[in-house]
N, C-alpha and C positions, 0 to 999 in steps of 0.2 A: 229450678230449670229456667234458663233464660230463653226468651223468644227472639228470633231473628226477623227483622223486617224484610219482606219479599215484595218487590214492586214489579208490576207488569204494565206496559203501555200498549195501547192499540190504536189503530187508525179508525176514526169514527165514520169515515166515508164522506165527511164534510170537508169543505175547503174554505179558506178565508184569504183576504188580500193582505200581504205583509207591507212593511214600510216602503219597500222598493216597488210596490205595485204588482208583485207576482202572486199568483194563486198558489197557496201551500196547503198541504194536508193538515187537518186538525186532529190532534191526538188527545186521548184521555188516559189517566192512569189510576191505579188503585194499589194500596199497600195493605198487606195482611201480615200480622205478626204470627210466626209459626215456631213451634217448639220442635226442633230437629233432634233434640237430645244433646247431652254434653259430650258424648263420645260414642263409639260404635256399640259398646255393650249397652249403653243407655238407649240408643236408637232401637236395638234389637228387643230390649225389654219393653219398650213402648209400643212398637209397631209389628214385631215379629220378625223372625229370621228370613222368611221367604220374601216379603216386600223389600226389606233392606237389601238382600242379595240381588233381587230383580233390578232395583235402582242402580246398584253397583255395576252390574253387567251392562245395563243400558248406557250408563255414562262412560264406562270403559270402552265400549264399542264405538261410541261417538269420538272419543279421544283417539282411538286407534285408527278410525277412518280418516280423521284429520291428519294423522301422521303419514298414512299411506298416500293421501291426496297431496300433501306437501312434497313427498318424495317424487311422485309422478310429475307434479308441476315444476320441479327443479330439474327435470330431464332424466331422472333415473329410469332405466328400463324396467318395465313391469316385472320381468323375470328376476330382477335383482332386488326388488323391494322387500320381499320376505326375509332374505338373508340380512339386509340392512336393519330390519326391525326385530330381529331375533331376540334382542336384549330388552324389548319393550316391557315396561312395568307400569301397570295402571296407576295413575295419580302422579307419576314422575314425569316432569316436563322433558320432552325429548329435545336434543340439540337440533340446530337448524340442519336442513338437508344440504349436504354438500354435493356438488356436481362434478363428476369426472367429465371434462370437456370432450374427450373422445367418445365416451358413452353417450353423452347428450347429442353429439353430432351424428352418431350412428342411429340414434332414435329418430332424430329429425329427418335423416335421409330415408330411413325405413318407412316413415309415415308420409313422405312426400309423393305426389304424383310424378309422372315422367318429366314434365316441364320443371317442376320444383326440384327434382333431383339434378337435372341439367343446370339449373340456375345455381344451386348450392355448390356443385362441383366447379362451375365457372368462378364463383366467388372465392372458393378455397384456393384455386389456382391463380387468383389475381387477375382474371380476365374481365374485361368490361369496366375497368377503373377509369 
């Protein structure tokens, strides 16, 4: 069984002055070699089915949240995100969020206050150029 180095860095709460005379945070780090197992069966044999599954769900949830967030930030309406991510598979990288310009404009308009709506319509109509 090979071990994988896992490094973590943290802010010490201290600062120091860099070459440019700026105060910068001081970080420390530590590395631990950890045996994750050679494959899924090995991980389950070493640590048990429940902890391995719990970690899988936690990481898949974070990945799916990222995909949802990327769709929303790309202007996709919240009501459309579920259908766009229906083919989501944990561990498979999703393609970039594509934006339907009309849908993005509708979302921007729906989220704007009255002045924002008026400004958006004026911009669309080419007024105020």
